[in-house]
Backbone of each chain as ProteinMPNN parsed JSONL, in Angstrom:
{"seq_chain_A": "METMVDIEPQIRTILAKHARLGAEISTLSASADLYQAGMTSQASVNVMLALEGEFDIEFPDELLKRSVFGSINAIRDAVAGIASS", "coords_chain_A": {"N_chain_A": [[1.043, 166.561, 327.91], [4.173, 165.241, 328.604], [5.087, 161.79, 328.641], [6.138, 159.775, 331.467], [8.304, 158.239, 330.726], [9.345, 159.644, 328.621], [10.561, 161.919, 329.75], [12.862, 161.142, 330.988], [15.365, 161.279, 329.535], [15.783, 164.067, 329.523], [16.028, 164.561, 332.247], [18.352, 163.12, 332.793], [20.171, 164.616, 331.306], [20.147, 167.021, 332.724], [21.127, 166.139, 335.183], [23.67, 165.332, 334.426], [24.81, 167.776, 333.921], [24.53, 169.246, 336.285], [24.63, 167.749, 338.686], [27.091, 166.972, 339.585], [28.29, 164.424, 339.604], [30.226, 161.492, 340.367], [30.442, 159.694, 338.407], [29.808, 158.828, 334.962], [26.652, 159.82, 333.713], [25.375, 158.116, 332.014], [26.122, 155.628, 332.818], [24.691, 155.042, 335.031], [21.928, 153.468, 336.491], [18.356, 153.928, 336.381], [17.466, 153.655, 338.91], [19.596, 154.043, 340.533], [21.415, 155.245, 343.361], [21.793, 158.569, 343.684], [23.146, 160.188, 345.472], [25.04, 158.491, 346.543], [26.44, 158.247, 344.252], [27.809, 160.559, 344.173], [26.547, 163.045, 344.311], [26.107, 166.078, 346.003], [24.453, 167.858, 348.71], [24.305, 170.541, 348.012], [24.648, 170.402, 345.259], [22.325, 169.046, 344.633], [20.468, 171.021, 344.991], [20.988, 172.672, 342.806], [20.245, 170.876, 340.808], [17.515, 170.662, 341.35], [16.684, 173.334, 340.815], [17.309, 173.501, 338.114], [15.616, 171.543, 337.081], [13.162, 172.73, 337.636], [13.294, 174.909, 335.928], [13.516, 173.645, 333.436], [11.146, 172.13, 333.184], [9.204, 173.912, 333.78], [8.063, 174.11, 336.376], [7.387, 174.165, 339.933], [8.878, 172.916, 342.761], [6.963, 171.977, 345.439], [7.035, 172.786, 348.97], [6.566, 170.431, 350.422], [7.723, 168.478, 348.911], [10.376, 168.908, 349.117], [12.499, 167.031, 349.852], [15.182, 164.873, 350.705], [15.06, 162.341, 349.54], [13.482, 162.671, 347.295], [15.099, 163.589, 345.312], [16.823, 161.564, 345.024], [17.191, 159.557, 343.112], [17.003, 158.823, 339.587], [14.558, 157.734, 338.932], [13.001, 158.585, 341.149], [13.075, 161.349, 340.84], [11.854, 161.595, 338.348], [9.263, 160.66, 338.935], [8.446, 162.596, 340.779], [8.528, 164.975, 339.261], [6.678, 164.358, 337.275], [4.404, 164.095, 338.843], [4.069, 166.687, 339.872], [3.709, 168.138, 337.535], [1.321, 167.122, 336.618], [-0.504, 167.917, 338.453]], "CA_chain_A": [[1.994, 166.24, 328.97], [5.064, 164.162, 328.199], [5.012, 160.616, 329.507], [7.253, 159.676, 332.38], [9.443, 157.689, 330.005], [9.884, 160.684, 327.758], [11.344, 162.964, 330.413], [14.106, 160.639, 331.564], [16.56, 161.857, 328.894], [15.969, 165.444, 330.002], [16.521, 164.471, 333.619], [19.757, 162.687, 332.717], [20.955, 165.759, 330.826], [20.266, 167.956, 333.85], [22.019, 165.543, 336.174], [25.034, 165.369, 333.89], [25.318, 169.147, 333.99], [24.428, 169.92, 337.583], [24.688, 166.899, 339.876], [28.493, 166.778, 340.007], [28.443, 163.012, 339.931], [31.552, 160.925, 340.167], [30.375, 158.737, 337.301], [29.017, 159.267, 333.807], [25.24, 159.572, 333.974], [24.942, 156.993, 331.182], [26.455, 154.373, 333.492], [23.835, 154.894, 336.192], [20.569, 153.033, 336.234], [17.338, 154.879, 336.831], [17.241, 153.472, 340.345], [20.855, 154.236, 341.243], [21.427, 156.29, 344.396], [22.59, 159.681, 343.158], [24.032, 160.68, 346.538], [26.182, 157.574, 346.568], [27.197, 158.492, 343.024], [28.607, 161.764, 344.355], [25.784, 164.299, 344.386], [26.049, 166.695, 347.32], [23.206, 168.582, 348.957], [24.355, 171.771, 347.237], [24.412, 170.027, 343.856], [20.915, 168.681, 344.486], [19.748, 172.284, 344.85], [21.125, 173.052, 341.399], [19.414, 169.946, 340.043], [16.131, 171.091, 341.552], [16.445, 174.584, 340.102], [17.343, 173.196, 336.687], [14.373, 170.83, 336.77], [12.091, 173.715, 337.645], [13.396, 175.687, 334.703], [13.303, 172.78, 332.271], [9.766, 171.649, 333.091], [8.32, 175.019, 334.166], [7.345, 173.693, 337.572], [8.027, 174.543, 341.191], [8.74, 171.877, 343.77], [6.364, 172.503, 346.666], [7.835, 172.493, 350.156], [6.404, 169.04, 350.881], [8.595, 167.618, 348.108], [11.78, 169.251, 349.357], [13.028, 165.923, 350.636], [16.384, 164.277, 350.141], [14.716, 161.161, 348.747], [12.859, 163.083, 346.023], [16.179, 163.803, 344.345], [17.774, 160.5, 345.277], [17.402, 158.698, 341.951], [16.322, 159.299, 338.381], [13.158, 157.32, 339.083], [12.333, 159.454, 342.116], [12.934, 162.664, 340.216], [10.857, 161.476, 337.289], [7.958, 160.551, 339.562], [8.11, 163.888, 341.379], [8.254, 165.94, 338.19], [5.413, 163.968, 336.645], [3.34, 164.388, 339.792], [3.868, 168.134, 339.937], [3.201, 168.601, 336.235], [-0.044, 166.666, 336.413], [-1.393, 168.425, 339.511]], "C_chain_A": [[2.843, 165.048, 328.509], [4.907, 162.991, 329.149], [6.239, 160.574, 330.389], [8.478, 159.149, 331.662], [10.106, 158.775, 329.181], [10.819, 161.636, 328.482], [12.649, 162.443, 330.996], [15.347, 161.181, 330.857], [16.834, 163.291, 329.351], [16.531, 165.446, 331.422], [17.989, 164.074, 333.623], [20.663, 163.824, 332.25], [21.186, 166.761, 331.951], [21.226, 167.407, 334.896], [23.471, 165.585, 335.702], [25.641, 166.755, 334.061], [25.43, 169.67, 335.41], [24.687, 169.052, 338.805], [26.099, 166.645, 340.393], [28.742, 165.339, 340.442], [29.858, 162.541, 339.668], [31.59, 159.916, 339.044], [29.584, 159.355, 336.157], [27.558, 158.895, 334.04], [24.745, 158.366, 333.171], [25.214, 155.646, 331.843], [25.545, 154.082, 334.68], [22.444, 154.442, 335.781], [19.594, 154.068, 336.785], [17.059, 154.762, 338.328], [18.496, 153.71, 341.174], [20.766, 155.404, 342.213], [22.361, 157.42, 343.95], [23.533, 160.25, 344.223], [25.255, 159.775, 346.659], [27.044, 157.742, 345.324], [27.945, 159.815, 343.07], [27.848, 163.072, 344.468], [25.738, 164.819, 345.82], [24.698, 167.401, 347.501], [23.168, 169.872, 348.147], [24.101, 171.493, 345.746], [22.954, 169.662, 343.64], [20.044, 169.925, 344.381], [19.805, 172.743, 343.402], [20.277, 172.154, 340.506], [17.951, 170.359, 340.149], [15.816, 172.345, 340.74], [16.423, 174.354, 338.587], [16.081, 172.46, 336.248], [13.196, 171.802, 336.712], [12.111, 174.554, 336.364], [13.049, 174.873, 333.473], [11.836, 172.428, 332.075], [8.739, 172.702, 333.489], [7.428, 174.615, 335.336], [8.016, 174.319, 338.785], [7.796, 173.42, 342.18], [8.107, 172.493, 345.017], [7.204, 172.083, 347.864], [7.748, 171.02, 350.553], [7.235, 168.051, 350.057], [10.075, 167.987, 348.248], [12.36, 168.238, 350.342], [14.231, 165.343, 349.922], [16.039, 163.144, 349.18], [14.119, 161.534, 347.382], [13.908, 163.24, 344.933], [17.207, 162.675, 344.412], [18.051, 159.573, 344.117], [16.669, 159.295, 340.756], [14.843, 158.942, 338.46], [12.39, 158.256, 340.014], [12.096, 160.833, 341.535], [11.832, 162.631, 339.168], [9.453, 161.442, 337.887], [7.512, 161.892, 340.158], [7.734, 164.911, 340.315], [6.911, 165.636, 337.53], [4.24, 164.311, 337.55], [3.04, 165.87, 339.865], [3.211, 168.625, 338.654], [1.739, 168.225, 336.024], [-1.019, 167.24, 337.441], [-1.954, 169.799, 339.162]], "O_chain_A": [[2.328, 164.012, 328.09], [4.624, 163.18, 330.332], [7.245, 161.231, 330.12], [9.593, 159.574, 331.964], [11.331, 158.8, 329.067], [11.781, 162.118, 327.885], [13.468, 163.236, 331.459], [16.316, 161.519, 331.537], [17.987, 163.676, 329.543], [17.409, 166.245, 331.748], [18.782, 164.635, 334.379], [21.783, 163.977, 332.738], [22.289, 167.285, 332.111], [22.049, 168.148, 335.433], [24.384, 165.841, 336.488], [26.838, 166.892, 334.313], [26.328, 170.456, 335.712], [24.944, 169.592, 339.881], [26.279, 166.161, 341.51], [29.321, 165.076, 341.495], [30.586, 163.113, 338.857], [32.639, 159.342, 338.752], [28.798, 160.282, 336.354], [27.256, 157.795, 334.504], [23.813, 157.678, 333.587], [24.61, 154.638, 331.475], [25.617, 153.004, 335.27], [21.859, 154.973, 334.837], [19.967, 154.957, 337.551], [16.484, 155.667, 338.933], [18.457, 153.588, 342.399], [20.127, 156.417, 341.93], [23.574, 157.233, 343.856], [24.611, 160.742, 343.89], [26.372, 160.252, 346.856], [28.232, 157.42, 345.335], [28.643, 160.164, 342.118], [28.459, 164.115, 344.699], [25.372, 164.088, 346.74], [23.912, 167.52, 346.56], [22.111, 170.257, 347.647], [23.42, 172.264, 345.069], [22.399, 169.937, 342.576], [18.989, 169.888, 343.747], [18.793, 173.154, 342.834], [19.66, 172.627, 339.552], [17.237, 170.399, 339.147], [14.794, 172.405, 340.057], [15.612, 174.946, 337.874], [15.544, 172.722, 335.172], [12.339, 171.698, 335.834], [11.063, 174.863, 335.797], [12.366, 175.358, 332.572], [11.334, 172.425, 330.951], [7.541, 172.42, 333.532], [6.207, 174.761, 335.289], [9.081, 174.926, 338.676], [6.658, 173.014, 342.415], [8.658, 173.433, 345.59], [7.99, 171.138, 347.782], [8.743, 170.43, 350.973], [7.424, 166.908, 350.472], [10.924, 167.423, 347.557], [12.662, 168.553, 351.493], [14.293, 165.322, 348.693], [16.659, 163.009, 348.126], [14.251, 160.774, 346.422], [13.616, 163.04, 343.754], [18.325, 162.815, 343.917], [19.055, 158.861, 344.13], [15.817, 160.17, 340.91], [13.981, 159.745, 338.102], [11.272, 158.67, 339.708], [11.028, 161.416, 341.722], [10.985, 163.523, 339.109], [8.553, 162.124, 337.397], [6.345, 162.27, 340.051], [6.74, 165.625, 340.452], [6.115, 166.537, 337.263], [3.199, 164.767, 337.077], [1.876, 166.267, 339.915], [2.276, 169.425, 338.685], [1.006, 168.929, 335.33], [-2.231, 167.065, 337.31], [-2.718, 170.37, 339.94]]}, "seq_chain_B": "MMNVHAAPASALPLGPEFASAGLRVGIDIVQISAIADSLVEFGDHFTRRIFTADEIAYAQAAPAQLTQRLAARFAAKEAGFKAFGLSEAGISWRDIEVRKSPDGSCALSFHGLAAQAVERSGCTEIALSLSHDGDYATAMVAAFAPR", "coords_chain_B": {"N_chain_B": [[21.608, 181.513, 371.824], [18.207, 181.196, 371.081], [15.742, 181.297, 368.636], [12.537, 180.866, 367.956], [9.932, 180.554, 365.757], [6.883, 179.495, 365.844], [4.64, 177.79, 363.737], [1.054, 177.713, 363.181], [-0.661, 174.983, 364.764], [-0.404, 171.9, 363.138], [-0.682, 168.83, 361.243], [2.214, 167.001, 361.482], [4.674, 165.634, 359.406], [6.38, 163.946, 360.883], [8.181, 161.577, 362.757], [8.535, 159.41, 365.658], [11.228, 159.63, 365.991], [11.872, 162.189, 366.477], [11.536, 162.74, 369.09], [12.691, 163.931, 372.271], [16.185, 163.9, 372.38], [18.377, 164.421, 373.925], [21.448, 165.373, 373.309], [22.056, 166.9, 370.234], [23.613, 167.088, 367.021], [24.787, 168.681, 364.072], [26.528, 169.021, 360.991], [27.97, 170.7, 358.226], [29.645, 171.15, 355.101], [30.533, 173.341, 352.518], [31.352, 174.041, 349.162], [32.589, 177.062, 348.226], [32.969, 178.08, 345.653], [31.169, 176.548, 344.273], [28.769, 177.57, 345.152], [29.039, 180.091, 344.053], [28.907, 179.389, 341.363], [26.26, 178.555, 341.282], [24.982, 180.972, 341.696], [25.676, 182.339, 339.369], [24.54, 180.682, 337.422], [21.821, 180.423, 338.141], [20.96, 182.709, 339.476], [18.649, 184.999, 340.866], [16.662, 183.092, 341.159], [17.907, 181.061, 342.518], [18.836, 182.342, 344.921], [16.461, 183.326, 346.087], [14.991, 181.01, 346.559], [16.416, 179.691, 348.476], [17.358, 181.408, 350.508], [16.378, 183.777, 353.049], [14.916, 187.091, 352.897], [16.26, 188.764, 354.659], [18.663, 187.385, 355.035], [19.733, 187.506, 352.476], [20.01, 190.264, 352.215], [21.935, 190.777, 354.178], [24.147, 189.388, 353.148], [24.517, 190.774, 350.763], [25.308, 193.187, 351.716], [28.007, 193.243, 351.992], [29.663, 193.111, 349.387], [32.099, 191.965, 348.547], [32.26, 189.734, 350.074], [30.023, 188.337, 349.601], [29.483, 185.773, 348.392], [30.842, 184.039, 350.109], [29.432, 184.484, 352.471], [26.838, 183.638, 351.795], [27.387, 180.977, 351.235], [28.216, 180.013, 353.735], [25.86, 180.315, 355.115], [24.181, 178.588, 353.73], [25.414, 176.196, 354.411], [24.868, 176.257, 357.133], [22.101, 175.953, 357.19], [21.857, 173.362, 356.14], [23.245, 171.995, 358.123], [21.523, 172.423, 360.227], [19.274, 170.994, 359.303], [20.347, 168.434, 359.484], [20.95, 168.189, 362.222], [18.44, 168.111, 363.4], [17.226, 166.078, 362.081], [15.752, 166.469, 359.628], [15.707, 165.934, 356.917], [13.871, 164.506, 355.436], [11.531, 165.759, 355.882], [10.229, 167.6, 354.322], [10.699, 170.46, 354.177], [11.235, 173.894, 353.661], [14.299, 175.537, 352.767], [14.291, 178.145, 353.576], [12.962, 178.12, 355.933], [14.714, 177.623, 357.916], [16.686, 179.847, 359.281], [19.503, 182.0, 359.282], [20.502, 184.257, 361.653], [22.043, 187.313, 362.412], [23.59, 188.402, 365.32], [23.73, 191.377, 367.401], [26.194, 191.343, 368.69], [27.816, 190.135, 366.916], [27.775, 187.411, 366.735], [26.194, 184.441, 365.431], [22.942, 182.975, 365.014], [20.405, 180.45, 364.827], [17.18, 180.777, 363.427], [13.976, 179.496, 363.469], [11.23, 178.593, 361.406], [7.758, 177.908, 360.569], [7.198, 174.485, 359.733], [9.714, 173.649, 360.504], [10.13, 175.037, 362.877], [8.179, 173.835, 364.437], [9.21, 171.253, 364.56], [11.558, 171.68, 365.997], [10.514, 172.531, 368.434], [9.187, 170.178, 369.208], [11.364, 168.582, 369.577], [12.304, 169.264, 372.004], [14.549, 170.679, 372.538], [16.303, 173.19, 374.168], [18.512, 174.701, 374.075], [20.319, 175.935, 371.479], [23.021, 176.052, 369.4], [25.088, 177.723, 367.042], [27.756, 177.71, 364.76], [29.832, 179.274, 362.425], [32.15, 179.16, 359.682], [34.663, 180.077, 357.294], [37.143, 179.447, 354.814], [39.423, 179.93, 352.293], [38.229, 178.071, 349.626], [36.109, 176.975, 350.956], [33.249, 176.752, 353.066], [31.862, 176.285, 356.269], [29.591, 174.925, 358.678], [28.324, 174.388, 361.941], [25.897, 172.917, 363.976], [24.689, 172.652, 367.194], [22.582, 171.162, 369.559], [20.689, 171.033, 372.558], [18.661, 169.101, 374.654], [17.203, 169.183, 377.688], [16.762, 166.496, 379.921]], "CA_chain_B": [[20.324, 182.215, 371.637], [17.32, 180.443, 370.215], [14.605, 182.087, 368.198], [11.647, 179.9, 367.318], [8.64, 181.098, 365.343], [6.078, 178.312, 365.612], [3.466, 177.926, 362.886], [-0.131, 177.136, 363.81], [-0.577, 173.532, 364.883], [-0.839, 171.145, 361.971], [-0.108, 167.496, 361.26], [3.613, 167.008, 361.103], [5.106, 164.349, 358.852], [7.578, 163.614, 361.626], [7.925, 160.416, 363.583], [9.05, 159.375, 367.038], [12.656, 159.929, 366.065], [12.057, 163.574, 366.865], [11.408, 162.905, 370.54], [13.889, 164.482, 372.89], [17.316, 162.995, 372.223], [19.538, 164.894, 374.657], [22.342, 166.21, 372.526], [21.995, 166.737, 368.788], [24.633, 167.856, 366.316], [24.782, 168.602, 362.617], [27.629, 169.769, 360.403], [27.978, 170.671, 356.768], [30.705, 171.912, 354.441], [30.088, 173.747, 351.186], [32.376, 174.651, 348.326], [32.151, 178.422, 347.931], [32.916, 178.242, 344.197], [29.933, 175.912, 343.815], [27.723, 178.562, 345.395], [29.238, 181.117, 343.024], [28.368, 178.837, 340.115], [24.795, 178.591, 341.393], [24.56, 182.361, 341.515], [25.823, 182.667, 337.945], [23.624, 179.849, 336.628], [20.403, 180.535, 338.492], [20.668, 184.058, 339.952], [17.621, 185.204, 341.883], [15.936, 181.827, 341.343], [18.632, 180.35, 343.558], [18.88, 183.05, 346.204], [15.129, 183.469, 346.696], [14.503, 179.707, 347.025], [17.213, 179.167, 349.576], [17.649, 182.373, 351.562], [15.367, 184.776, 353.377], [15.244, 188.448, 352.467], [17.274, 189.303, 355.575], [19.94, 186.727, 354.752], [20.229, 188.069, 351.218], [20.434, 191.638, 352.486], [23.194, 190.735, 354.932], [25.21, 188.974, 352.235], [24.738, 191.831, 349.777], [25.885, 194.355, 352.39], [29.458, 193.155, 351.813], [29.766, 192.437, 348.085], [33.32, 191.175, 348.423], [32.083, 188.507, 350.841], [28.662, 187.845, 349.354], [29.445, 184.338, 348.14], [31.233, 183.347, 351.34], [28.341, 184.577, 353.449], [25.75, 182.759, 351.368], [27.845, 179.593, 351.375], [28.177, 179.672, 355.158], [24.457, 180.207, 355.508], [23.675, 177.34, 353.18], [25.947, 175.137, 355.266], [24.157, 176.313, 358.411], [20.764, 175.361, 356.992], [22.038, 171.918, 356.009], [23.622, 171.503, 359.447], [20.289, 172.413, 360.998], [18.485, 169.849, 358.844], [20.955, 167.213, 360.009], [20.846, 168.138, 363.679], [17.072, 167.8, 363.806], [16.715, 164.98, 361.276], [14.665, 167.024, 358.836], [15.961, 165.76, 355.481], [12.684, 163.927, 354.801], [10.36, 166.422, 356.458], [9.576, 168.499, 353.376], [10.826, 171.796, 354.758], [11.977, 174.845, 352.84], [15.54, 176.068, 353.325], [14.024, 179.447, 354.189], [12.404, 177.934, 357.271], [15.84, 177.644, 358.848], [17.277, 181.134, 358.933], [20.64, 182.45, 360.08], [20.373, 185.648, 362.068], [23.257, 187.889, 362.967], [23.327, 189.131, 366.56], [24.503, 192.629, 367.503], [27.569, 191.11, 369.138], [28.563, 189.509, 365.834], [27.542, 185.97, 366.681], [25.061, 184.018, 364.605], [22.029, 182.019, 365.625], [19.378, 179.962, 363.922], [15.785, 181.097, 363.679], [13.194, 178.471, 362.789], [9.874, 178.997, 361.039], [6.891, 176.877, 360.009], [7.375, 173.111, 360.193], [11.01, 173.549, 361.177], [9.913, 175.502, 364.241], [7.434, 172.792, 365.146], [10.131, 170.144, 364.808], [12.474, 172.077, 367.074], [9.756, 172.502, 369.683], [8.949, 168.779, 369.563], [12.622, 167.968, 369.986], [12.562, 169.611, 373.392], [15.832, 171.383, 372.662], [16.187, 174.539, 374.708], [19.75, 175.391, 373.779], [20.761, 175.646, 370.118], [24.189, 176.866, 369.084], [25.525, 177.707, 365.643], [29.067, 178.287, 364.491], [30.157, 179.328, 361.0], [33.518, 179.504, 359.336], [35.049, 179.861, 355.901], [38.559, 179.611, 354.518], [39.661, 179.5, 350.911], [37.047, 177.739, 348.831], [35.16, 176.198, 351.741], [32.508, 177.305, 354.194], [31.338, 175.203, 357.08], [28.725, 175.319, 359.785], [27.991, 173.326, 362.884], [24.759, 173.199, 364.855], [24.577, 171.77, 368.352], [21.34, 171.446, 370.276], [20.591, 170.243, 373.786], [17.334, 168.982, 375.26], [17.334, 168.659, 379.043], [15.874, 165.355, 380.17]], "C_chain_B": [[19.456, 181.391, 370.698], [16.124, 181.319, 369.871], [13.698, 181.157, 367.42], [10.324, 180.569, 367.007], [7.775, 179.92, 364.953], [4.892, 178.636, 364.722], [2.253, 177.399, 363.652], [-0.04, 175.617, 363.792], [-1.101, 172.87, 363.621], [-0.188, 169.781, 362.034], [1.316, 167.55, 360.739], [3.989, 165.649, 360.536], [6.358, 163.855, 359.555], [7.261, 162.499, 362.603], [8.546, 160.501, 364.942], [10.532, 159.679, 367.125], [12.927, 161.353, 366.483], [11.772, 163.813, 368.339], [12.74, 163.367, 371.09], [15.031, 163.482, 372.844], [18.544, 163.536, 372.92], [20.341, 165.866, 373.824], [22.217, 165.874, 371.048], [23.093, 167.569, 368.136], [24.495, 167.643, 364.82], [25.917, 169.448, 362.078], [27.547, 169.668, 358.89], [29.126, 171.53, 356.252], [30.286, 172.147, 353.002], [31.255, 174.371, 350.422], [31.871, 176.013, 347.865], [32.057, 178.652, 346.422], [31.665, 177.582, 343.62], [28.745, 176.844, 344.046], [27.822, 179.686, 344.36], [28.68, 180.647, 341.684], [26.839, 178.858, 340.126], [24.269, 180.004, 341.163], [24.623, 182.764, 340.046], [24.746, 181.95, 337.123], [22.167, 180.193, 336.88], [20.004, 181.886, 339.091], [19.629, 184.119, 341.059], [16.798, 183.943, 342.148], [16.584, 181.03, 342.462], [18.498, 181.069, 344.901], [17.506, 183.098, 346.871], [14.542, 182.134, 347.144], [15.189, 179.256, 348.302], [17.288, 180.119, 350.772], [16.488, 183.324, 351.806], [15.835, 186.145, 352.892], [16.336, 189.039, 353.347], [18.642, 188.674, 355.316], [20.561, 187.29, 353.475], [20.757, 189.479, 351.451], [21.768, 191.664, 353.217], [24.352, 190.361, 354.005], [25.543, 190.088, 351.246], [25.37, 193.078, 350.392], [27.407, 194.374, 352.294], [29.725, 192.411, 350.516], [30.993, 191.545, 347.932], [33.209, 189.845, 349.149], [30.721, 187.869, 350.605], [28.625, 186.33, 349.22], [29.827, 183.548, 349.384], [30.096, 183.341, 352.346], [27.184, 183.671, 353.07], [26.145, 181.296, 351.545], [27.778, 179.147, 352.836], [26.741, 179.483, 355.624], [23.794, 178.952, 354.937], [24.15, 176.178, 354.033], [25.211, 175.092, 356.601], [22.771, 175.68, 358.286], [20.871, 173.843, 356.908], [22.424, 171.299, 357.354], [22.399, 171.431, 360.357], [19.392, 171.247, 360.613], [19.021, 168.56, 359.463], [20.757, 167.086, 361.508], [19.455, 167.691, 364.125], [16.428, 166.735, 362.927], [15.592, 165.377, 360.345], [14.803, 166.797, 357.33], [14.769, 165.179, 354.737], [11.401, 164.609, 355.265], [9.648, 167.357, 355.487], [9.54, 169.92, 353.876], [11.693, 172.662, 353.868], [13.259, 175.29, 353.535], [15.287, 177.399, 354.032], [13.427, 179.315, 355.591], [13.474, 177.707, 358.326], [16.676, 178.851, 358.44], [18.438, 181.459, 359.862], [20.462, 183.937, 360.39], [21.666, 186.096, 362.738], [22.893, 188.688, 364.211], [24.163, 190.404, 366.608], [25.951, 192.413, 367.918], [28.404, 190.376, 368.088], [28.373, 188.012, 365.728], [26.33, 185.683, 365.807], [24.209, 183.008, 365.359], [21.017, 181.584, 364.583], [18.006, 180.414, 364.391], [14.95, 180.141, 362.844], [11.777, 178.971, 362.543], [9.085, 177.777, 360.593], [7.133, 175.499, 360.605], [8.712, 172.912, 360.901], [10.873, 173.979, 362.634], [9.164, 174.456, 365.058], [8.339, 171.62, 365.493], [11.081, 170.464, 365.96], [11.75, 172.047, 368.41], [9.532, 171.076, 370.146], [10.222, 168.101, 370.047], [12.909, 168.226, 371.456], [13.857, 170.369, 373.602], [15.623, 172.826, 373.112], [17.443, 175.36, 374.453], [20.196, 174.974, 372.381], [21.887, 176.602, 369.78], [24.593, 176.661, 367.631], [26.911, 178.324, 365.554], [29.358, 178.182, 363.003], [31.637, 179.612, 360.802], [33.711, 179.354, 357.834], [36.521, 180.187, 355.716], [38.79, 179.096, 353.111], [38.36, 179.244, 350.198], [35.999, 176.971, 349.626], [34.526, 177.005, 352.865], [31.899, 176.143, 354.958], [30.481, 175.758, 358.204], [28.452, 174.109, 360.657], [26.849, 173.796, 363.772], [24.772, 172.171, 365.983], [23.325, 172.162, 369.129], [21.209, 170.503, 371.463], [19.171, 170.287, 374.324], [17.495, 168.406, 376.661], [16.335, 167.542, 379.295], [15.075, 165.567, 381.467]], "O_chain_B": [[19.915, 180.943, 369.647], [15.57, 181.998, 370.735], [14.059, 180.706, 366.332], [9.666, 181.096, 367.905], [7.91, 179.393, 363.849], [4.214, 179.643, 364.928], [2.409, 176.714, 364.662], [0.587, 175.037, 362.906], [-2.146, 173.262, 363.102], [0.759, 169.583, 362.795], [1.573, 168.092, 359.664], [3.659, 164.62, 361.125], [7.297, 163.397, 358.904], [6.189, 162.482, 363.209], [9.036, 161.558, 365.341], [11.047, 159.955, 368.208], [14.06, 161.708, 366.808], [11.765, 164.957, 368.793], [13.782, 163.213, 370.452], [14.855, 162.327, 373.232], [19.66, 163.162, 372.56], [19.967, 167.027, 373.654], [22.267, 164.707, 370.66], [23.459, 168.63, 368.642], [24.13, 166.56, 364.364], [26.237, 170.49, 362.651], [27.102, 168.657, 358.349], [29.524, 172.507, 356.885], [29.748, 171.254, 352.348], [32.042, 175.134, 350.982], [30.846, 176.105, 347.191], [31.153, 179.349, 345.963], [31.158, 178.016, 342.586], [27.825, 176.898, 343.23], [26.807, 180.169, 343.856], [28.054, 181.42, 340.96], [26.205, 179.142, 339.109], [23.24, 180.2, 340.517], [23.731, 183.447, 339.541], [24.124, 182.544, 336.242], [21.367, 180.249, 335.946], [18.813, 182.174, 339.2], [19.71, 183.396, 342.052], [16.293, 183.757, 343.255], [15.894, 180.397, 343.262], [18.093, 180.468, 345.896], [17.4, 182.928, 348.085], [13.678, 182.113, 348.022], [14.61, 178.529, 349.109], [17.282, 179.676, 351.921], [15.717, 183.637, 350.899], [16.996, 186.328, 352.527], [17.23, 189.73, 352.858], [19.662, 189.36, 355.372], [21.768, 187.519, 353.41], [21.819, 189.844, 350.947], [22.633, 192.483, 352.908], [25.423, 190.963, 354.08], [26.711, 190.318, 350.93], [25.905, 193.925, 349.676], [28.027, 195.418, 352.495], [29.985, 191.208, 350.536], [30.94, 190.505, 347.275], [33.977, 188.923, 348.874], [30.32, 186.962, 351.335], [27.814, 185.672, 349.872], [29.222, 182.519, 349.686], [29.825, 182.328, 352.992], [26.609, 183.005, 353.932], [25.328, 180.473, 351.958], [27.336, 178.037, 353.133], [26.448, 178.599, 356.429], [22.95, 178.335, 355.586], [23.374, 175.274, 354.344], [24.958, 174.013, 357.139], [22.328, 174.957, 359.179], [20.083, 173.122, 357.52], [21.977, 170.201, 357.684], [22.256, 170.502, 361.152], [18.817, 170.585, 361.477], [18.254, 167.705, 359.908], [20.435, 166.009, 362.01], [19.316, 166.973, 365.116], [15.221, 166.508, 363.012], [14.575, 164.686, 360.279], [14.079, 167.414, 356.55], [14.666, 165.345, 353.521], [10.307, 164.084, 355.059], [8.568, 167.858, 355.8], [8.471, 170.519, 353.988], [12.741, 172.235, 353.384], [13.294, 175.405, 354.76], [15.992, 177.742, 354.981], [13.391, 180.285, 356.348], [13.162, 177.61, 359.513], [17.296, 178.86, 357.376], [18.369, 181.227, 361.069], [20.294, 184.758, 359.489], [22.285, 185.366, 363.512], [22.006, 189.541, 364.174], [25.188, 190.501, 365.934], [26.833, 193.191, 367.554], [29.561, 190.034, 368.338], [28.77, 187.405, 364.733], [25.547, 186.578, 365.491], [24.696, 182.285, 366.228], [20.802, 182.267, 363.583], [17.711, 180.433, 365.586], [15.186, 179.991, 361.645], [11.202, 179.681, 363.369], [9.662, 176.737, 360.275], [7.258, 175.351, 361.821], [8.816, 172.085, 361.806], [11.441, 173.347, 363.524], [9.477, 174.222, 366.225], [8.25, 171.059, 366.585], [11.366, 169.606, 366.796], [12.306, 171.589, 369.409], [9.665, 170.78, 371.334], [10.168, 167.157, 370.834], [13.671, 167.489, 372.083], [14.22, 170.67, 374.739], [14.861, 173.577, 372.504], [17.43, 176.582, 374.602], [20.424, 173.791, 372.129], [21.726, 177.819, 369.865], [24.456, 175.572, 367.074], [27.199, 179.336, 366.194], [29.157, 177.131, 362.394], [32.287, 180.226, 361.648], [32.999, 178.589, 357.183], [37.07, 181.075, 356.368], [38.407, 177.975, 352.774], [37.481, 180.106, 350.168], [35.094, 176.376, 349.04], [35.175, 177.822, 353.518], [31.476, 175.147, 354.371], [30.631, 176.907, 358.62], [28.362, 172.976, 360.185], [26.841, 174.929, 364.254], [24.856, 170.967, 365.739], [23.048, 173.345, 369.33], [21.57, 169.329, 371.384], [18.559, 171.349, 374.437], [17.889, 167.248, 376.806], [15.171, 167.653, 378.908], [14.274, 164.713, 381.845]]}, "name": "protein", "num_of_chains": 2, "seq": "METMVDIEPQIRTILAKHARLGAEISTLSASADLYQAGMTSQASVNVMLALEGEFDIEFPDELLKRSVFGSINAIRDAVAGIASSMMNVHAAPASALPLGPEFASAGLRVGIDIVQISAIADSLVEFGDHFTRRIFTADEIAYAQAAPAQLTQRLAARFAAKEAGFKAFGLSEAGISWRDIEVRKSPDGSCALSFHGLAAQAVERSGCTEIALSLSHDGDYATAMVAAFAPR"}
């Protein structure tokens, strides 16, 4: 299992492709609010689906929360939690 | 018209903010081309995570309007989440379903935790309106709980 630090580049790549942010992903810190950076609810769905494909996971219903996809840190923690369960 | 399918009683991760609040409203707008991109990129993975079998069947019944119909339904689900404050409740998009009435109108049908949240809200009247024009689809949900 990759460490949480290891998967951040993959998460950033997915966000760059699917989150429809108004800023370059490289300019955003891991704690930056992705919704404030321009991600819509529809874009967050694409991010979720891409994460599921990239990491071969499925977000359970209890993690289908706005906050889970609200920052790189939150995404990383959720993905790591699912992968380790 | 309200259609609520309540799941068996279980602990809800919902707080006092879901007590009866009189009038509730939620609205959402979706770019139809973005939904089209999702369909191209993710295909069935997208449709089956977001939409019920009936919603998919209805959209597929008019191929020329498939994307518009799915976009409007996505907007309706998001509007429902907003109206009932469910963005942090951990609820599947499929638990808020758009149903087409024989008279052509649409209504929301709630399942699982979404149904429980609606019941706890005390709302007895829930209205849904959809629209789309050009590259945008929008939906509005209004709900009323008599005091």
